[in-house]
N, C-alpha and C positions, 0 to 999 in steps of 0.2 A: 504494500500500500504506500502511495506517495503522499507525503504531508506537504501541503501548500502553505507557504509563509507569505502573508499579505505584506505589501509594501506600505509604509507609513504614508498617510495622506499628505500631499504637498500643501503647505500653507498658502492660502489665497489672501488677497488684500483685506477682505472682511475679517478674517481671523486675526491678521496682524493688527488691524485697527482695534479689535476688542482686547487683545493682549496688551497693547500700548495703553489703552484707557485704564485697564486694571492696574498696571504698573504705576501710572500717574496718580490714580486715586489712592493707592496704597501709601504714597508718600505722606498722606494726611493722617495715617492711622494713629500716630502718636499724639495728634492734637496740635501740631505746630502750624504756624503760618508758613506758606510757601510762595516763592516767586517762580516765574518761568525759568530763570537762570538756575535757581536752586534745584528744581525738578530735573533740569537737564543734567546737572552735575550728578544727581543721585541715580538717574535711570539711563543716561546716554541717549535718550530719545531726542529727536530734533526739536528745536524751539517752535517752528511753525506747527508741528504735530501737537505739541504740548498746548499751544495757544488755542487750537481748535478744540481739543479735549476739555480744557478749562471752560471755554465758552459753552460747550455742550452741558457740562455738569452744573454750571451756573443756571442754565435754562431749566434744568431738571430740579433745581432747588437743593442739590446735594452740596454744592459749594457756593460761596459768595465772595465778593470783593471786600477786602479789608482796607482799601485805600492804598495810597502811594507812600513810599518811604521818605519823602522829602526831596530836597534839591541836591543834585550832585555838585562837585567842586567846579564843574564847567558851566553850571547854571541850568542844566537840564533836569527834568523830573526823574526821580529814581523809579525803580521797578514797582509794578503793582503787586500787592500781596493778596493771597487768597486763603480763605479758611473754610473749614468744614461747617456746613449750615444745617444739617439734619439734627433736630433737637430731640428726636425720640430716645427713649431710655431702654435699658435692659434691666429686668428685675431678676435678681438671684435669690433663690429659695433653698435653704438647707433644711430639709425635713428629716431631722436626725432624732434618735431616741432621746426623749425627755424635753426637747426644745425645737422650735422653729426659728430660724434666723432669716431675716429679710434684708436686702441691700439693693441699692440702685447704682447704675453706672451709665455713662454715655456711650455713644458709638465710636468715639475716639478716646485715646488715653487708656490707662489701665487701672485707675483708681476707682474704688467703690466708696459710697457715702451713705449717710442716713441708715446706719446699721442698727437693727432693732431685733430683740430676742423675746420670744414668747414661750413660756414654759408649757408643757403639756404632758399628759399621761395616757396617750392614745395608741400605744405601740402596736397593739394587736387588733385594732379595729380600723380598717382602711377607710371606710365611709365616714366614720366619726373624725378621723384625722383630716380628711379633705374638707369636711364641713367646717371644722375649726380653722383650717388653713384659709378657706375662703373668707371667713370673718376677719381673720388677722390681716389678710391682703387688702380687703376693702377699707378697713380702718386705717391701715398704714398708708395706702395711696392717697386717701383723703387728707391725712395729716401732712403728706408731702406735696399736696396739690398737683398730683400727677394722675390725670384721667387714664383709664385702661386703654383707650384708643390712641394714647400717645406712647404706648409701649411698642418697641420693635420686636422684642422677644422675651422669653422667660427661660431661665436656667433652673433646673431642679437637681440638687445633689442629695443622694440617699445612700444608705448602707445596702450592700448587695451587688449582684452582677447585673449588668445592663446590656440588652441587645440594642446596639447603637443604630441599627437600620430601621427599627420599629419603635424605639422609645419604650420597650417593654422591660420591666424589671423581672428577671428570672426568679430570684429568691432573695429574701432578706432574713438571715438567721437571727437578727435582733427583733424581728416582727413576724414570727412564723404564722401568726393568724392572718396575715395578708394573703397567704396562699402562694401559688407559683404563677409565673407568666402574667404579671399584673400590668395592664395597659396604662401606664402612668401618663403618657402623653395624652391619651383620651380624657383622663381625669383633669388634666390641665386645661384642655379645650373646653371642658364644661364650665370652667371659671373664666377663662380669658377669651374664648371664641376662636375663630378660624383664621383671623388676620395675623396673629402672632406667629413668630418663629419659635420653635421649642428645641431644647437640648436637655436630655436626661443623662446624668452622669453619676458614677460611683464617687462617693465622698473623698476617698483617698486619692483617686486620680484627679479629681477637681483641684484638690489642695496641691498635688504634685505639679500640675500644670503651671501654678503660680511661680514656681522657681525659675522657669524660663523667662518670665517677664522682667525680673530684676537682675537675672544673671544670664544674659544671652550667651556667655561663653560656655555655659553648661550644655548648650545645644550641640557642642562639638565633642561631648564625652558620653560615656555610658553611665547614666545617672540612675540611682535608686532612692526614692523618697519613701520614708516609713511613717505612716499615719497611725498615731497611737492616742486613743481616747476611750470611748465606749467600745471600740473594737480595734483591730489591728489589720492594716492592709498596706499595700505598697503600690507605687507607681514606677514602672520601669520605662525609662526614656532612653531610647537608642538613637543617638545623633539627632535629637529633636523630635523623634517619632515615638509616640506612646504605644507600647505593646499591649494588646488586648487578648488575642487568641480567639478561637472559634466560639467559645461560650463565655468570653470575657473573664475567664478564670485567671488569666495571667495577672499576678499582683495580689491574689487572695492569700497572702502568706500567713495570715492569722490562723489558717486552717492547715498549716504544715504541722505534721506530728513530730513531737520531740520524744524520741524513743525512751530516754531514761528519766522522763518526767511523767508522773502519774497523777492525773486530775480526773474530775468527773466528766460527764458527757458534755461536749460543746454543743452550741446551737446548731452546728452543721450536721450533728449526728455521730461524730467521731469522738474518740477519747485522746487525751494528751496533746491537744492542739496548742500551738503557741499562744493563741488568744486567751485560752483558759489558763494556761500555765503561768502567764504573767499578769493575770487579772488582779485587781485590788483585793478581791476575796481570797485569792491564793496567798497574796502578800500578808494579809492579816493572819491567816492560819499559821504561817511561819513565825511571824512576830509574836503571836500569843504563846508560842512555845518558849520564846526567849524572854518574854515579859519585861520589855524596857519600860522605865517609869513614864516616859513621854507618851506612850501609847494610850494610857488612860487619861491623859491630860489634854489631848487635842484631837481634832478630827483627822483621820488618816487620809492622806493623799500622796500621790507620787511626788509632788513638789516637796511636801514635808519630809518624806522618806529620804529623798536625795539631799535635802538640807541637813538632816541629821547625819547622813553618811559623810557629807563634806566636812562635818565637824569631828569625824572620827568615831562616831558611836558604833560599838561592836555589833549590836543587834541589827542596826540599819545596814551596816556593811555586809553582814552575812546575807541579807536579803538581796542587796544590790549585786553581790557577786553571783547569786543564783539567777537573777534577772539577766545579767550579762552572759551567763552560760547559756540560757535559753536563746537569746538573740544570736550568740556566737554560733550555735548549732544551726539555726535557720539561715544566717548569712553565709555560713560556710557552704551549705547546700546550694544556695542561690549562686554563689561564686562559680560552682561547677557547671551550672547551666547558663549563667548570664555574664559572669566575670565583671561585675560592676567596678567602676573606677572611683566612684564617690557615693557615699551613703549619707542622706540627710534625714535626721530624726525630726519629726513634727509632732506637736501636741504634748502629751504628758511626758514622754521620754526626751523631749527637747530640753527639759530641766535636769537631765542626768548630770551628775557631778563627774569630776575627773577620775574618781575611783571606778565608776562604771566604765568609762572609756578605756582606762588602763586594763581592767579585767577583760573587757571585750577584746581589745587588741592582743593581749597576752595569749588568750586562748586561740584566737584566730591565727596568730603567727606561729603556732605549733605545727601548722600545715606546711610541709616542706616544699610544696610546689610554688608557694609565693616566692618570687625572686628576692633574695637578700632578706627574707623574713618579713617583707612589707606586704600588707594586704590591700587596703584601700583607705582613702581619706574619709574622715567623718566630720559632719557639720551638724550643729544643734540649733534649729530654727525656732525661736521662742514666740513667733508671731501667732496671733489667734487663728485657730483652724477655720472657723466660719468665714473670716475675712479672706483667708487664703483660698478657700473653696469658691467664694463669690468671685474673686479676681480670676482664678483659673478657669472657672466655668464660663464666665462672661467673655473671656478672651476667645473662646471657641465660636460663640455667636457673632462676635465682632469680625472674626476672620470670615465667617460665612457671609456676612453682609458685604464685606469688601470684595470677596471673590465672586459674588453674584451681581455686582453693580457695574459691570462693563457696559450693559445695555446693548440692544440690537440697533 
């Protein structure tokens, strides 16, 4: 049998025009003012082509003139500036266990604002959760004076695995009562209608995406971000591309099994998972055997545990060494399949002390295949997870807007 290989379609002038328009528009993605000369420097596109595209986008209401820069030394007028003109917003929703977080952002720039948190206890009742979400959204948008029809899109981050082609949540071990194959995008449409763009994302991957916004150099490396709070997951970023896999299971490291750690059944149905092994409940069990004085005097949290460890408390350090062992086992196995160059801890474990880091590295460096005993760099990012998730998730809708705005 002969296999025929098709020849790539030759670009026609209409294709080139659309590509040029997209490149020109993308120069406004950061929110900066631009001139014809500046866009030419950034893209290499000819100035006449740029001027025609700018005129077109101004007619469409996407861009507008921001005036001229003043008078040149020879007495002539300086170049005309253009700015992004579409004022629609992106609403980011974190529908996480115990809380809903809402935030707004524009179609340019990467910052989010007006962050609001709403406590809830609706983990196992999907309909009740979305009824409450609708109440929160309506009140929030009214407070911010943003009508729903001024939203370009909505980002929803949740626990669990997501089918990105359909917006379906496959399963959420933190809310098993939701069932399986939940059409979350349809639930969003019941609140916001059909005119919005939607993006449903795993919470850990949404937070991981934010690292590329502030550290563009990470797009050249093999990056692993570790999301730690009510659950544990990871975002694997290979040269700027986020790995998902067929069932979006890539990154669900909370359900990796640690063979020498014995815990109760995890929400995924298995035993000895990383997520249950490093849970606050498991930490408390170990501490209760040691009976440190401070355990009875304050509310236990990972931040307080790491603070006591940093002070040299023996009980705290015993637990921290155990936690480092659990992560070392998981990260060692990930190295064999992914070989990460940088690991960024986000959330609870971003507050880990130097003792945790040294225990982690010491155990990892026992693996003789690491050159010179060096494994990978570690970074501890203490920024708030809902903010990271809002920034990372909204960046995807922003890219979708700019990639689809070349026009015919």
